[in-house]
N, C-alpha and C positions, 0 to 999 in steps of 0.2 A: 295396727295394720298387719304386722307380721303374725301376731297371735291369731287374728281372724283367719288368715290364709291357712295356717297350720291346723286350725280347728276344722276348717272345711275339708282339708285332706284327711284328717283323722275320722271325721264323720262319714265321708264317702267310703273310706277303707272299711270301717266297721259295718257299714251297710252291706258290703259284699260278704265279709267274713261271717256275718251273723245269718246268712242265707245260703247254707250249703246245698239246700234242695235245688237252688237255681242251677247248680252245675249238673245235676242229674236230670232235671226236667226242662231246662231252658235252652238246650242246645249244647254245642261242643264247648269244651273247656276253653279253647282259644276265643270263642265268641264272648264268653263271660269275662275273660281277661280284657278283651277289647272294650267291653262295656264299662269295666272297672276303670280303665284308662280314660275313657271319655268323661266319666263322672269326675275324675280328679283334675282334668285339664283346666276346667274353669277356675280352679283354685291352685294353679301351679305355682309353688313357691319360687320357681325360676324367674317369675316376673319381678319379684323383689330383688333378686340377684342382679337382673339386668338393669334395674333402676340404680342400684349401687354402682354398677359398672359404668353407666353413662356419666355419673358424677365424677368417677375417677378419670374417665377419658378426657373430660373437659377441664379438670383441675390442674393448676400449675403445681408441679411436684418435682422432686429430685433436686440435685445440686444446681441444675440449670433453671429451676423454677419455670418449667415449660409444661404445656399440656401435650396430649397425644393427637391433637386435632390436625397436625400436619403430617401424621404418620402415613406413609404411602403403602397401602395394602395391595397394590397392583393396578389400581384404576386411577392413580394420581394422588398427590398429597391431599389429605383431608377427605377423600371420598370413601365413605363407609358403606353406603347403600349398595347391596349386592356383592360386596367384595368377598365375603366369606364363601359364597357359592362358587367362586372361581379360584379357590386355593385347595391344595398346594399349587405353586407356580414358581417359575424361574424369575429371579430378581437380578437385574444387571449390577446393582451396587454391591451385591455380595457374591455375584456369579455362582449362585446356588439355588436349588429348589427349596422353598420354605413353605411350611404349613402356616396356618394363622398364628398358632402359639409361638412358634420360633420367630416369626416376623414381629409379633407383639413385643417379645423380649428385646429384639434388635432395636425397635423404636424407643423402648424405655431406656435403653443404654445410650443410644446415639442422640436422641432428642432431649431426654431428661437428665442424662448424666448419671443414671443409676448404676450401681455395681452389679455386674451380671451374676456373680456367684451368690450375692444376697437375694437377687430377684428370683432365682430358680431354686433356692434352698428348700422351700416347701411349697411346691406348686399345687398340691392337692390338700383340701381340707380333710380333717378327720371326721368320722361319722358324727353327725349332730352338731358340728361346729359351723360357724359362719363361713361363707365362701371366702377363699383367698382373693387377693387383688387380681391375680391372673384369671381365676375362675369368673369373677365378677365382670372383668373387662371382656372376656370371651362371651359371656351371656349377652352383654349389650351388643357386641358386633354381630353375633350370629342372629340375634333378633332382627337386625337391620337387613337380613337376607331372607326373612320369612316370605315364602311364596315365590321366590326367585329361582328359576331353573338352574340346576347345577351345570357348570361349564368349566370343569377343570381342564386347563389347556395341555396340549401335547405339541406345541409349536417349536419349542427349542429342543436341541439334541439332549440336553440334560434332563428335560422333563420326560422325554421318551425313556432315557436310561433309568430314571427314578421309577417309572411305571414297571419296567421290566424287572428291576430288582425287587420291587414290591410283590410282583407276581410270583417270583421265585420264593420269596419269604412266605407267602401265603401257602404254598405247597410243600415247603420244607418240613420234614419230619425229624424229630429229635427229642431229647430229654428222656427221663426215666420211663415214660409211658409211650414213647415213640409217637407223640402227638404232633399235629400241625394245625394251623388255622383251619385248613380244609377238613380236618377230622370232624369238626362240628359244623362247618359251613359250606359243604359242597354236595350235600344230599338233601332230598326232600323229606319232609315229615319226620325230622329229628327233634327231640325235645330233651331239655334238662330240667328236672323238677317239673314245674307247671309252665315253663317257658319254652315256646316253640323257637327253634333255632333257624334263622333265615339261611336259605341256600344262596350264598353270595355269588355263585356262578350263574344265577338266573337274573336277568336284567331288572325285572320288577321288584324282586325281593332285595336285590342289592341297592336299588334306588331307595326303597323304603327304609332300609337299615341305615344308610349313610345320611339321609335327609332328616332323621329324627335324633341325631346326636349333634351337639351336646344335649344333655338331658338332666332333669332332676330325678334322683333315685329315692323313691319313698322309703324303701327298705333300709337305706343308709342315712336318710335325712340330710342329703348333700347333693349339690350340683356337680355334675361330672362332665369333663371335657372329652374331646376325641383322643387327646394324648392319654388321658386316664383310661379310656376304653381299651386302647392298645396295650397299655401297661397291665391292665387286669387280665386281658386275654393271655398274655405271656405268663402271668402268675398262675393262671388256671392250667396252663399246659406244663407247668413246673419247669419252665425255661429259666435261664438266668434273668435277673431283673432287667427290664427294659429301661434304659436311661432316658430321662426326660429330654425331649427335643433331639434325640439321637437320629442319625441318618436312617437307621433301620425303621424307626417309627414313622418318619416322614415319607419314606418310600412306600411303606404299607398303606398309609393314608392316601398317597397318590394313586396307588393301584385301586383302592376302594372308591375313591372319588371319580376317577375316569370311568370306571364301570358304572357309576351312578349318574353319569351325564344325562341330562334331560329331565330327571326327576326334580320336583320342586321342594325346596327347603321347607321343613316344618318343625323348626327347632328354635328355641329350647322346647323340647318335648318333656314328657313325664313317663318314667318307667317304674315298674314295681319295686 
């Protein structure tokens, strides 16, 4: 099954690459990239990652030999449907704002008895490797929110504070090139290589960007989570390495999520 899916991806990719005339005669570059994505979507390898994640979610694992089926993602213990679309959010049991991945790790530690340091040691798979457990579990849970409107809450004072910090991070300039998130994502019609950069200050573009992550990246042969997306943005800005599950990462995801409220989740998606 896995070989069939990868073959479909490769065939679709070659179909685009072998037809450069399409870029010159068939409309804008962005239109052709969108057509490329649509061709790949039917054979999205993230589907297999989500299947693996569902098995992990329901399996009795860790020192406590427990599953994650009683994990409370904000809608009550065991409720997965639509939960991802309402995160990050404040949780009373930790008195903190948590995104999905930080809440997942919390459940693995508290419900299954796993060692936190071991769980987060390698959160991201390397290019071409099988998805990590954290990536697979994320793929499963985000799939359960496909088509659900984003509704990241701002009801608790700490949720509001997280949003405000995330907004400040988005506009903060620094590093050797004096970059900020906004350097790439606060203007219209900007592009890096063949990739249009969404203007995240515009509602529609912000919704589209947020709702299509996590995603499978064809160029890396890997499933990538929202935490990875933040990590890689910091890397490209030449900022110090963004720590996995750091408050900074969660605040920035909160900012992006609140701005995307109302958009419908369409993830796991597929990216070039």
